[in-house]
Structures are given as structure tokens and as C-alpha cells.
C-alpha positions in Angstrom: 100.6 2.7 -115.6 103.2 1.6 -118.1 105.9 4.2 -118.5 104.9 6.1 -115.3 107.6 6.8 -112.7 107.1 5.1 -109.3 109.0 6.2 -106.2 109.4 3.2 -103.9 111.5 2.7 -100.8 114.1 0.0 -100.8 112.7 -3.3 -102.1 113.1 -6.4 -100.0 113.0 -10.0 -100.9 112.3 -12.8 -98.4 112.7 -16.6 -98.3 109.7 -18.9 -98.9 108.5 -22.1 -100.5 105.2 -24.0 -101.2 103.9 -27.2 -99.8 101.5 -28.4 -102.5 99.9 -30.9 -100.1 99.1 -28.4 -97.2 98.8 -25.6 -99.7 100.7 -22.9 -97.9 103.9 -22.0 -96.2 105.8 -18.9 -94.9 109.2 -17.7 -95.9 112.2 -16.5 -94.0 115.3 -14.2 -94.4 115.5 -10.5 -95.5 117.7 -8.9 -98.0 117.7 -5.3 -99.2 117.9 -4.8 -102.9 118.0 -1.6 -105.1 114.5 -0.2 -106.0 113.3 -0.5 -109.6 112.8 2.8 -111.4 109.4 2.2 -113.1 106.6 -0.3 -113.7 107.7 -0.6 -117.3 111.2 -1.6 -116.2 109.7 -4.1 -113.8 107.5 -5.4 -116.6 110.5 -6.1 -118.8 112.2 -8.0 -116.0 109.1 -10.1 -115.3 108.7 -10.8 -119.0 112.2 -12.0 -119.2 111.5 -14.3 -116.2 108.3 -15.6 -117.8 109.9 -16.1 -121.2 112.6 -18.2 -119.5 109.9 -20.1 -117.6 108.0 -20.7 -120.8 111.0 -22.2 -122.5 111.3 -24.6 -119.5 107.6 -25.2 -119.3 106.2 -28.7 -119.7 102.7 -30.1 -119.1 102.6 -31.8 -115.7 100.1 -33.1 -113.2 99.9 -32.0 -109.5 97.8 -33.5 -106.8 96.8 -31.6 -103.7 94.5 -32.3 -100.8 91.0 -30.8 -100.6 90.7 -28.1 -98.0 88.1 -28.7 -95.2 86.4 -26.3 -92.9 88.5 -24.6 -90.3 86.0 -22.1 -88.8 82.3 -21.4 -88.7 81.5 -20.2 -92.2 78.3 -22.0 -93.3 79.0 -24.6 -96.0 76.9 -27.5 -97.3 78.6 -30.7 -98.4 78.1 -33.2 -101.2 77.3 -31.0 -104.2 79.7 -28.3 -103.0 82.5 -30.8 -102.9 81.6 -32.2 -106.3 81.5 -28.7 -107.8 84.8 -27.8 -106.1 86.4 -31.0 -107.6 85.1 -30.1 -111.1 86.5 -26.5 -110.8 89.9 -27.8 -109.7 90.0 -30.4 -112.5 89.0 -27.8 -115.1 91.7 -25.3 -114.1 94.4 -27.8 -113.6 93.8 -29.0 -117.2 94.0 -25.4 -118.5 97.4 -24.7 -116.8 98.8 -28.1 -117.7 98.2 -27.6 -121.4 99.1 -23.8 -121.8 102.1 -21.9 -120.8 101.7 -18.8 -118.7 102.1 -16.4 -121.6 99.5 -18.3 -123.7 96.4 -17.9 -121.5 94.0 -15.1 -122.5 94.3 -13.3 -119.2 98.1 -13.0 -119.4 99.5 -9.4 -119.0 103.1 -8.5 -118.7 102.4 -5.6 -116.4 99.4 -5.5 -114.0 99.0 -1.8 -114.6 95.4 -1.2 -113.5 95.8 -3.4 -110.5 98.8 -1.4 -109.3 97.2 1.9 -110.1 94.2 1.1 -107.9 96.4 -0.4 -105.1 98.5 2.7 -105.0 95.5 5.0 -105.3 93.6 3.5 -102.4 96.7 3.6 -100.3 97.5 0.1 -99.1 100.6 0.2 -96.8 103.5 -2.0 -97.9 103.4 -4.1 -94.7 99.7 -4.9 -95.0 98.4 -8.4 -95.5 97.6 -8.7 -99.2 95.5 -11.5 -100.7 95.4 -12.1 -104.5 92.5 -14.5 -105.1 92.8 -16.5 -108.3 96.4 -15.2 -108.6 97.5 -18.3 -110.6 100.4 -17.3 -112.9 99.7 -13.6 -112.6 102.6 -11.2 -112.5 101.0 -9.2 -109.7 102.9 -11.0 -107.1 106.2 -10.2 -108.8 105.3 -6.5 -109.0 104.2 -6.4 -105.3 107.4 -8.0 -104.2 109.4 -5.5 -106.3 107.3 -2.7 -104.7 108.4 -3.8 -101.2 105.1 -5.4 -100.1 106.1 -7.9 -97.5 103.0 -9.9 -96.6 101.6 -11.5 -99.8 99.3 -14.5 -100.1 98.4 -15.9 -103.6 95.4 -18.2 -103.7 94.3 -20.3 -106.6 92.4 -23.5 -107.2 95.2 -24.8 -109.5 98.3 -26.1 -107.8 100.0 -26.3 -111.2 99.5 -22.5 -111.7 100.9 -21.7 -108.2 103.9 -24.0 -108.8 104.7 -22.1 -112.0 104.6 -18.8 -110.2 106.6 -20.1 -107.2 109.3 -21.2 -109.6 109.3 -17.8 -111.4 109.3 -15.5 -108.4 112.6 -14.9 -106.6 113.0 -17.9 -104.2 113.8 -15.4 -101.3 110.4 -13.7 -101.7 108.1 -13.9 -98.7 105.0 -15.2 -100.3 102.4 -17.7 -99.0 101.0 -19.9 -101.7 97.5 -21.4 -101.0 96.1 -24.1 -103.3 92.3 -24.0 -102.6 89.0 -23.5 -104.2 87.9 -20.0 -103.1 84.3 -21.1 -102.6 85.2 -23.8 -100.1 88.2 -22.0 -98.5 88.1 -21.1 -94.9 90.3 -18.0 -94.3 92.8 -18.6 -91.5 93.8 -14.9 -91.4 92.3 -11.5 -92.2 93.6 -9.2 -94.9 94.0 -5.5 -95.6 93.7 -6.0 -99.4 91.5 -8.4 -101.3 92.5 -8.4 -105.0 90.5 -10.3 -107.6 91.2 -10.1 -111.3 88.8 -12.4 -113.3 87.5 -14.8 -110.6 84.2 -13.2 -109.7 82.9 -13.1 -113.3 83.0 -17.0 -113.5 80.4 -17.2 -110.7 77.2 -17.3 -112.7 74.7 -18.5 -110.0 73.4 -16.5 -107.1 74.5 -19.2 -104.7 78.1 -19.1 -105.8 78.1 -15.3 -105.7 76.7 -15.3 -102.2 79.3 -17.8 -101.1 82.1 -15.6 -102.6 80.8 -12.6 -100.6 80.7 -14.8 -97.4 84.4 -15.7 -97.9 85.2 -12.0 -98.7 83.6 -10.7 -95.6 85.3 -13.4 -93.4 88.7 -12.6 -94.9 88.9 -8.8 -94.9 89.4 -6.5 -92.0 87.1 -3.5 -91.3 88.5 -0.7 -93.4 90.2 -3.2 -95.8 90.6 -2.4 -99.5 88.8 -4.6 -102.1 89.7 -4.5 -105.8 87.7 -6.4 -108.3 88.3 -6.8 -112.0 85.6 -8.5 -114.1 84.5 -8.6 -117.7 82.6 -5.4 -118.6 78.9 -5.4 -119.7 80.1 -5.5 -123.3 82.9 -8.1 -122.6 83.1 -11.7 -123.6 80.2 -14.1 -122.8 82.5 -17.0 -122.1 86.1 -17.7 -121.2 88.2 -20.9 -121.1 85.2 -22.9 -122.0 83.0 -21.5 -119.2 80.1 -19.0 -119.1 80.7 -15.7 -117.4 78.7 -12.9 -115.9 79.4 -9.3 -117.1 79.3 -6.2 -115.1 79.0 -2.4 -115.3 80.4 -0.6 -112.3 77.1 0.2 -110.6 76.0 -3.5 -110.9 79.3 -4.6 -109.3 78.9 -2.1 -106.5 75.4 -3.2 -105.9 76.5 -6.8 -105.4 79.2 -5.8 -102.9 76.4 -4.1 -100.9 76.3 -1.3 -98.4 79.0 -2.7 -96.2 81.5 -1.6 -98.8 82.1 2.0 -99.9 83.1 2.4 -103.5 86.3 4.4 -104.0 86.9 4.3 -107.8 86.1 2.5 -111.0 88.0 1.9 -114.2 87.4 0.6 -117.7 90.2 -1.4 -119.2 90.6 -2.9 -122.7 92.8 -5.9 -122.2 94.5 -7.3 -125.2 95.0 -11.1 -125.1 98.2 -12.8 -126.4 96.2 -13.6 -129.7 95.3 -9.9 -130.2 91.6 -10.1 -129.0 90.3 -7.2 -127.0 88.4 -7.9 -123.8 86.7 -5.0 -122.0 87.1 -5.1 -118.2 85.3 -3.3 -115.4 87.4 -2.5 -112.3 86.1 -1.4 -108.9 88.0 -0.4 -105.8 86.2 -0.2 -102.4 86.7 -0.1 -98.7 84.9 -2.2 -96.1 83.0 0.0 -93.7 84.0 -0.2 -90.1 81.9 -2.6 -88.0 79.3 -1.4 -85.6 
């Protein structure tokens, strides 16, 4: 939480870059750096970085290849590809016309995310996946907290490029430009983090596809953290309808293969001063067999 004291080990930064055509790349090198004292201090540093990026920000267009199937997850074609293209077009337009600090989901410090990550006990060398990470500052905070295996996935290549340019170029981060609903995981993760993707899935088919990808991507025993609009939250966002959730409804959708650890209610304040209630849930995937 802002103002609380964190006791990290030495923070490390690693080398990395993004290939916007292939959508992902690993980094290299290792350098020790002094630990930060608190999440508030980190937030100020991230804000300075984002303010500098906002001053340099210009609308631009980025093209990236569609991602095809790489494993055996069931996926239809045709309408799925058309829907994926529409989602990509919509979110590229959002990020091309708004700076990172202007979007309604902007937060200087990902306080609830970090509280739940630390509470559920995700080891710092675990494989972490932030779905819909876009221009979120979670990646900055995870790097500062010494997490060393971070993947950020977003449908918008423009959003990922903005974050890549903001994050320390030595940071070991994989940047994946893909539509989550057509993405085929090439690895398995110990943490799945989603702030504000799931609530955009308003059809049963899209929600089921999300759960298929989730189950394919996370290890047995993995942590899952979901943040969605609460039952009394907004009915739409960024020109799209959304679904709203109470904790029990969200837990029911995850199903019996996930054991709920904790829930939170957050009142997020947007850059324009509007208040958006969020429901947060953390869970662990039950061991297989």
C-alpha cells in the first residue's frame, strides 16, 4: 500500500528489448542496484518516468503480425480472427490518441496488485505474466522488487512499445503483442495477473476462451490475481460494454480448480477524478490429479 515499508533484497535489472513483429524477446545482462525503500518512493520514480514519457509522447501507428496457433488449444477461425482484428484495432486507436497518464485505468502505484502478490507469496524468480499489461506501471514495480522473469502481454503493440521505452532498458522483460483470446501460451507461469481485461469479456464464449488460455498458461499451484469492475462499477469503459462482478460471482466463474485466497474492494480514482469500484480476487490453482 502507498506509504507502507517494503523490505526487498537487492534489486536487479536485466537487458531486454521487443520485436514488434514477432511480439516477444528475452533480455540479457545482470546488474545489482540499491533497493528502493518503499512503494511510495517507487511510485514517485515511476511517475517521473511517465511524466517524461508523456512529454515525449506522440500519436503513432504500429503494425504487428497476428499470432497463430502453436499448440492444441481448441480455436475456431473466421469470426475469431475478425473479432481479434477488431479488438486490436480498437485498442491501438485508444493508445495512439491518449498518453499513458490520460487513460482511465492509469495508476501511479499498483498498490492492490502488489499487496495481493506479496500476500500470496510469489517467489521473485517465478515466471510472472501480466495480461493486458499495456502501459501499466506494474512491470516497473516488479522489476524494482527484484522479480526476474516477467512477461507483459497486450493486444496493443503501441502500448507495449510505450512501456518498453519507459522501463529501464536493462530490465529482463518479455513483451508479447497478442490478442489474449487467440494467444497460444508457449510457457507456463507461476503468476497470472489481470487488472481490467476480464470484465471486457461480455459473452460466455469469450469468457470460456479466457479460462481455456488461463488453464493452459498457469502451473498447478500457480497464483491468479484478477481485478474487475465491481457489481456497482461502471457499465462501460473506453466505448465498450463491460461485465461487473462481486467476489463470489468471480470465484464461481474461476471454478473448482482454483482455490480462493483473498478478495479486495478498491475505489480507483481516474485521472479525471471519477471513482471506479473494483473487485479483486486472488486464488491458487489446485494441484492436478
